[in-house]
C-alpha positions in Angstrom: 40.1 44.6 31.3 43.0 44.3 29.5 43.3 41.3 26.9 46.0 38.9 27.3 47.0 35.1 26.6 47.3 32.9 29.3 47.3 29.2 30.3 44.9 27.8 32.1 43.6 24.2 33.4 40.4 22.9 33.6 38.9 20.0 34.3 35.8 18.3 32.0 33.6 14.9 31.5 33.0 13.5 28.0 31.7 10.1 27.2 34.2 8.5 24.2 33.0 5.7 22.6 35.9 3.1 21.9 35.4 0.9 19.2 34.8 -2.0 21.1 32.5 -0.3 22.6 30.7 0.9 19.3 30.6 -2.4 18.2 28.8 -3.9 21.7 25.9 -1.4 21.0 25.7 -2.2 16.9 25.5 -5.8 17.9 22.8 -4.8 20.5 20.5 -4.4 18.4 20.7 -6.6 15.3 18.6 -9.9 14.7 20.0 -13.1 14.5 19.9 -13.1 10.7 21.7 -9.7 10.6 23.9 -11.0 13.2 25.4 -14.2 11.1 26.0 -12.0 8.5 27.8 -9.4 10.0 29.8 -12.5 11.8 30.7 -13.5 8.2 32.6 -10.1 7.2 34.1 -10.8 11.0 35.1 -14.3 9.7 36.8 -13.1 6.9 39.0 -10.3 8.7 39.6 -12.5 11.7 41.4 -15.8 11.3 40.9 -16.7 14.8 36.9 -16.8 14.3 34.9 -19.8 13.7 31.1 -20.8 13.3 30.6 -23.5 15.1 28.3 -25.2 18.5 29.2 -26.9 21.3 32.4 -27.6 23.6 35.5 -27.7 20.7 38.0 -30.8 21.2 40.7 -28.2 20.1 40.3 -25.9 23.1 38.4 -23.3 21.6 36.5 -20.7 23.6 32.9 -20.8 22.6 30.3 -17.8 22.8 26.8 -20.4 23.3 24.2 -18.0 25.3 22.3 -21.6 26.4 24.7 -23.2 28.2 24.5 -25.8 30.8 24.9 -22.8 33.3 20.7 -22.2 33.2 19.9 -24.8 35.4 21.6 -22.2 38.4 19.5 -19.1 36.9 16.5 -21.1 36.8 16.8 -21.5 40.7 17.7 -17.9 41.2 14.9 -16.6 39.1 12.0 -19.1 40.2 12.5 -18.1 43.6 11.6 -14.9 42.9 8.5 -15.4 40.7 6.5 -18.1 40.4 5.1 -17.1 37.1 7.6 -16.0 34.7 11.1 -18.7 34.7 14.2 -18.0 32.2 15.3 -21.2 30.9 18.4 -20.0 29.1 21.4 -17.8 29.9 22.3 -16.2 33.2 22.0 -12.9 34.5 24.5 -10.8 33.9 26.1 -8.7 36.9 25.8 -5.0 37.3 29.3 -4.8 35.7 28.8 -7.2 32.4 26.3 -4.9 31.5 27.8 -1.5 31.8 29.3 -1.8 28.3 26.0 -2.5 26.1 24.1 -0.1 28.6 24.9 3.4 27.5 22.9 6.6 26.8 23.1 7.7 23.6 20.1 10.4 23.2 19.9 9.9 19.3 18.9 6.1 19.5 16.4 6.5 22.2 13.2 5.5 21.3 9.8 7.3 22.2 8.1 5.9 25.0 4.4 5.5 24.3 3.8 4.3 21.1 1.3 1.5 20.1 1.7 -1.3 17.0 -0.9 -2.7 14.7 1.0 -5.7 14.5 -1.1 -8.7 12.8 -0.7 -11.7 14.8 0.8 -14.8 13.0 1.1 -18.3 13.3 3.5 -19.3 16.4 6.0 -20.9 14.4 10.0 -21.5 15.1 12.0 -21.9 12.1 15.5 -23.2 12.1 18.4 -22.2 9.8 17.9 -24.9 7.1 13.8 -23.4 7.2 12.9 -26.7 9.3 10.1 -25.9 11.8 10.7 -27.0 15.4 8.1 -27.4 17.9 8.6 -27.4 21.7 6.1 -28.8 24.0 3.4 -29.0 21.7 2.3 -25.5 21.2 4.4 -24.8 17.7 3.4 -27.0 15.2 5.1 -28.3 11.8 4.8 -25.7 9.1 7.3 -26.9 6.6 5.0 -25.7 4.0 5.3 -22.1 4.9 8.5 -21.6 3.9 7.9 -24.1 0.9 5.6 -21.8 -0.6 7.4 -18.8 -0.2 10.0 -20.9 -3.2 10.9 -18.6 -6.3 8.4 -19.3 -9.0 9.0 -18.9 -12.7 9.0 -15.6 -14.1 6.1 -14.2 -16.1 8.0 -13.4 -19.1 9.1 -16.8 -19.6 5.5 -18.3 -19.1 4.7 -16.1 -21.5 7.4 -16.2 -24.2 6.6 -20.4 -23.6 2.8 -20.0 -25.0 4.1 -16.9 -27.4 5.8 -20.4 -29.6 2.2 -21.7 -30.5 1.0 -18.6 -31.6 0.9 -19.0 -35.7 2.8 -15.0 -35.6 4.6 -14.0 -38.9 8.6 -13.2 -37.8 7.1 -9.3 -38.0 4.3 -10.1 -35.7 7.2 -11.7 -33.5 9.3 -8.6 -33.4 6.3 -6.8 -31.8 5.5 -9.5 -29.7 9.1 -9.9 -28.2 9.0 -5.6 -27.8 5.8 -5.7 -25.5 6.6 -8.3 -23.3 9.5 -5.9 -22.9 7.0 -3.7 -22.2 5.2 -5.7 -19.9 5.6 -5.3 -15.7 5.3 -7.5 -12.9 2.0 -7.2 -12.3 1.2 -8.2 -16.3 0.5 -4.7 -17.4 2.5 -2.6 -20.3 4.4 0.0 -19.3 4.5 4.2 -20.9 6.4 2.8 -24.5 2.9 1.7 -25.8 2.1 4.9 -27.4 5.3 5.2 -28.9 5.7 1.6 -30.0 4.4 2.0 -33.4 7.3 4.7 -34.3 10.0 2.3 -32.8 8.8 -0.8 -34.7 8.0 0.8 -38.1 4.5 -0.6 -38.0 0.8 0.7 -37.8 -1.4 1.1 -34.8 -3.6 -1.6 -36.1 -1.2 -4.0 -36.6 0.3 -3.6 -32.9 -2.8 -3.6 -31.7 -3.8 -6.9 -33.5 -0.7 -8.9 -32.0 -1.6 -7.1 -28.5 -5.2 -8.7 -29.1 -3.5 -12.3 -29.7 -1.6 -11.9 -26.6 -3.9 -10.8 -24.5 -5.5 -14.3 -24.9 -2.3 -16.1 -23.2 -1.9 -17.4 -19.7 -3.1 -15.5 -16.9 -5.8 -13.8 -18.1 -5.8 -10.2 -18.0 -2.2 -9.4 -19.0 -0.7 -7.5 -21.7 -3.9 -4.4 -20.5 -3.1 -0.8 -20.5 -4.9 -0.2 -17.4 -7.2 -1.5 -14.2 -10.4 -1.3 -16.4 -8.9 -3.1 -19.6 -7.6 -5.7 -17.2 -10.8 -6.7 -15.5 -12.7 -6.5 -18.8 -10.6 -9.0 -20.1 -11.2 -11.3 -17.4 -15.0 -11.1 -17.3 -15.0 -11.7 -21.0 -13.3 -14.8 -20.6 -16.6 -15.6 -17.6 -18.8 -14.5 -20.3 -20.2 -11.5 -18.0 -18.9 -8.5 -19.7 -22.5 -7.0 -20.3 -23.4 -3.2 -20.5 -23.9 -3.0 -17.2 -21.0 -4.5 -16.2 -19.1 -2.0 -18.8 -21.1 0.9 -16.9 -19.8 -0.5 -13.6 -16.1 -0.8 -14.7 -16.2 2.7 -16.6 -17.2 4.1 -12.9 -14.6 2.0 -10.1 -13.9 5.5 -8.8 -17.5 5.1 -6.9 -17.0 1.7 -6.1 -13.6 2.4 -3.7 -15.7 5.1 -2.8 -18.6 2.9 -1.8 -21.2 5.2 -3.9 -23.2 2.3 -4.3 -26.7 5.3 -4.8 -24.6 6.6 -8.1 -24.1 3.3 -9.1 -27.3 1.8 -9.4 -28.2 4.9 -11.5 -25.2 4.5 -13.6 -25.5 0.8 -14.3 -29.8 0.8 -14.4 -29.6 -2.1 -11.6 -31.6 -2.4 -8.2 -29.4 -2.9 -5.2 -29.4 -7.2 -5.4 -27.9 -7.3 -9.1 -25.2 -4.4 -8.3 -24.2 -6.4 -4.8 -23.6 -9.7 -7.3 -21.7 -7.3 -9.7 -19.2 -6.4 -6.7 -18.9 -9.4 -5.8 -18.0 -10.4 -9.5 -15.7 -7.9 -9.6 -13.5 -8.7 -6.2 -13.5 -12.1 -7.2 -11.2 -11.0 -10.4 -7.3 -10.4 -9.7 -6.6 -6.7 -10.9 -2.6 -7.9 -10.7 -2.6 -11.5 -12.6 1.2 -11.3 -13.3 2.0 -11.2 -9.7 1.5 -15.1 -9.4 4.4 -15.3 -11.8 6.6 -12.8 -10.3 10.3 -14.0 -10.5 11.5 -11.4 -7.3 12.9 -12.4 -4.1 11.7 -15.2 -2.1 9.5 -13.7 1.5 11.3 -14.0 4.5 9.2 -15.6 7.3 9.5 -13.8 10.4 11.5 -15.5 13.2 11.1 -15.0 16.7 13.9 -14.2 18.6 12.7 -15.7 21.8 9.9 -18.4 22.7 7.6 -17.7 25.3 6.0 -21.1 26.7 4.0 -22.6 29.5 5.5 -25.3 31.3 2.7 -28.3 32.8 3.3 -26.5 35.9 1.5 -24.0 34.5 4.5 -21.0 34.7 5.7 -19.4 31.6 9.2 -19.8 30.2 11.4 -17.2 28.4 13.9 -18.7 25.9 16.2 -17.9 23.5 15.8 -19.4 19.7 19.3 -21.3 19.9 18.2 -22.6 16.2 19.2 -19.0 14.8 21.3 -17.6 17.4 24.6 -18.3 15.9 27.9 -19.2 17.9 31.3 -18.6 17.8 34.4 -20.0 18.3 37.5 -18.4 18.8 40.5 -21.4 17.9 42.8 -21.2 20.5 44.8 -24.2 19.0 44.7 -22.1 15.5 46.7 -19.4 17.4 49.0 -20.9 19.5 50.5 -22.7 15.9 50.9 -18.9 14.7 52.4 -17.8 17.5 55.0 -20.3 17.3 55.7 -20.2 14.2 55.8 -16.1 13.6 59.1 -14.1 13.9 58.6 -10.7 13.0 56.9 -8.1 16.0 54.6 -7.1 13.1 52.6 -10.3 12.8 52.9 -11.1 16.5 51.0 -7.3 17.1 48.6 -8.7 14.5 48.2 -12.0 15.6 47.5 -10.7 19.4 45.6 -8.2 18.1 43.2 -10.9 16.1 42.6 -12.8 18.9 41.9 -9.7 21.5 39.2 -9.1 19.1 37.8 -12.2 18.9 37.8 -12.7 22.6 36.1 -9.8 22.9 33.3 -10.7 20.5 32.6 -14.0 22.4 31.9 -11.5 25.3 29.9 -9.4 23.2 27.8 -11.8 22.3 27.5 -13.8 25.2 26.7 -10.4 26.8 24.1 -9.6 24.2 21.9 -13.3 24.8 22.0 -12.1 28.4 20.4 -8.8 27.7 17.6 -9.7 25.3 16.7 -12.4 28.0 16.7 -10.2 30.8 14.5 -7.8 28.6 12.1 -10.5 27.5 11.4 -12.2 31.0 10.4 -8.3 32.3 8.2 -8.1 29.2 6.6 -11.2 30.0 6.1 -10.5 33.7 4.7 -7.1 32.8 2.4 -8.7 30.4 1.3 -11.9 32.2 -2.2 -10.7 31.8 -1.8 -10.7 27.8 -0.3 -14.2 28.0 -2.4 -15.6 30.0 -6.2 -13.9 28.8 -5.1 -11.9 25.7 -5.1 -8.6 24.2 -7.8 -7.2 26.2 -5.6 -7.7 29.5 -2.6 -6.1 27.9 -0.9 -3.2 30.1 0.2 0.2 29.2 3.9 -0.2 29.2 6.8 2.4 28.5 10.7 1.5 28.2 11.3 3.3 31.6 9.1 1.3 33.4 11.2 -2.0 32.2 15.0 -0.2 32.1 13.8 0.6 36.1 12.6 -2.8 37.0 15.7 -4.6 35.3 18.5 -1.3 36.2 19.2 -0.7 32.8 19.0 2.8 30.2 15.9 2.9 28.5 18.5 3.1 25.1 19.4 -0.6 26.3 16.2 -1.7 26.5 15.3 -0.1 22.7 17.4 -1.0 21.3 17.1 -4.5 22.6 13.6 -4.6 21.3 14.1 -2.9 18.1 13.4 -5.8 15.2 13.2 -8.4 17.8 10.1 -11.1 17.7 9.0 -13.0 20.5 6.9 -16.6 19.3 3.9 -16.8 21.7 0.6 -19.5 21.7 -0.9 -16.3 20.7 1.5 -15.3 17.3 4.7 -13.9 16.6 4.9 -10.5 18.1 7.2 -7.8 17.7 8.6 -6.7 21.2 7.7 -3.1 20.4 4.2 -4.7 20.6 3.8 -4.8 24.6 4.7 -1.5 24.4 1.7 0.7 24.5 0.2 4.4 25.8 -2.1 4.8 28.3 -5.8 6.0 27.9 -7.4 7.3 30.9 -10.2 5.3 33.3 -13.6 7.1 33.3 -13.5 6.2 37.2 -10.1 7.1 38.3 -8.7 3.5 38.5 -5.8 1.6 36.1 -5.1 3.1 33.0 -6.4 1.0 30.2 -4.0 -0.4 27.2 -4.2 1.5 23.5 -4.0 -1.9 22.2 -7.4 -3.0 24.2 -9.1 0.1 23.3 -8.7 -0.5 19.7 -9.4 -4.3 19.9 -12.7 -3.5 21.8 -13.3 -1.2 19.0 -12.8 -3.4 16.5 -15.2 -5.5 18.2 -17.9 -3.4 18.2 -18.0 -2.7 14.8 -17.5 -6.3 13.7 -20.9 -6.9 15.6 -22.7 -3.8 14.7 -26.1 -4.0 13.5 -26.0 -3.2 9.4 -29.0 -1.5 10.6 -27.6 0.5 13.3 -24.0 1.2 12.3 -22.2 3.1 15.2 -20.9 6.3 14.6 -17.8 7.3 16.3 -19.6 9.5 18.6 -21.7 6.4 19.8 -18.4 4.1 20.3 -17.4 7.0 22.4 -20.5 6.7 24.1 -19.8 2.9 25.0 -16.2 3.1 25.6 -17.2 5.8 28.3 -20.1 3.4 29.6 -17.2 1.0 30.1 -15.0 3.3 32.4 -12.5 3.9 29.4 -12.1 7.8 28.9 -11.2 8.4 25.4 -12.3 11.1 22.6 -13.8 10.5 19.6 -10.8 12.2 17.6 -8.9 8.9 19.3 -11.5 6.7 18.0 -11.3 7.9 14.4 -7.5 7.6 14.7 -7.6 4.0 16.1 -9.9 3.2 13.5 -8.1 4.5 10.7 -4.5 2.8 12.0 -7.2 -0.7 12.0 -8.1 0.4 8.1 -11.5 0.4 9.3 -14.0 2.7 7.0 -16.4 5.3 8.5 -20.2 5.2 9.8 -21.2 5.9 6.3 -19.3 4.0 3.9 -19.4 0.8 6.3 -23.4 1.5 5.9 -23.3 1.8 2.2 -20.7 -1.4 2.2 -23.8 -3.5 4.5 -26.5 -2.3 2.8 -25.6 -3.4 -0.1 -25.3 -6.6 1.1 -29.0 -7.3 2.6 
């Protein structure tokens, strides 16, 4: 066959991601706080956008997912199910879901996964840090937000105490250098060995100044390692005897719970060793952290609330306190449009208006999608909300996506970094998606989280004289119709940070 050039028509299909579509997908997986930061940046670029709430008097368009139209949605959905009621937002039609329901395989999460999220107190916060309550289930806990306020720094706290010490100018220079070497936990860094050469002093003089500084509060600072930090605290308590010094010299045996070797090294009996270890655990290994000047801890804020109404049905609603509301200032647009003469300026203003209207539409659709997914999760996991983690069902993204006629990638983005506030605590949405463990009798499968909870309960209630091994736990679970392998039990136990049976036996025997 001869090689030649020729023209040929070919028809193909290709998914093109427009900037608007990329923006919609990006907003879908943002948290409310991240969304607020994004909107702040958008308002700097678009003069027609403004944050606010309620219906504006100047004719602006408002993106408010918790609108008065929610009443119609309540009636429509309550007719389908008497167990779950949607209180905020409306169902979006298939057409309005389309821009957000896009198959991007690189963003799809694995369907089967578990979560060891620790349950937190159910609390909702508004943007000013004030706790909001609903139906008496979410108590006022302003103190949680106040408790994470920034404290004074460790260096400034120590500096105020140094002013009261009778130090010479030379010693104050050494003290200032040691303060610079100290980290947030109160330990000295790697520059301690080079300090005498840098300061032009002897090692004895440096240690003398360091000894004076170690008498400051909090006790244990200016230590070179953990043993010295604990020894300083025990000295203040007058408990640093030879037996305790031997225990501090073998902290690795304490970590491994090798109590038999510790009794030989410290030359004490079981009762004395248990008391010594109890005193060690009561000490603070990082005394300087209480004065840390780092960033305040950000509390977890739920994006959705699930409450039970007086009729006994579960209600799902958005956390409107942290949900930003966007306004499009049409009056300002009219004023600018009438004063602009050049075509370039009119084109720019028109682009700003279309971009603002699109953003309002995307935000409204984002809220509806979150509500739709959250409502289906509550419906699927109603046993959990009624009875607890033991009734948690195996669930994956595909099941939820099929029930609400969306793609798995859309459900995955909605549940990413989102939290649900319930009477049982604030839980990540991913917590409700757990893998399945087969039943020994061929009935319904068990949730991995429910099995983890059962393993934790068995270990908590085990007899100190009859510690349960992983094989014994498997036998108990099989008797309860849970078909599980020993390696799976070991994996779940390690994920919950529960020691092995040998370590638990050593630890519980030392407490007898």
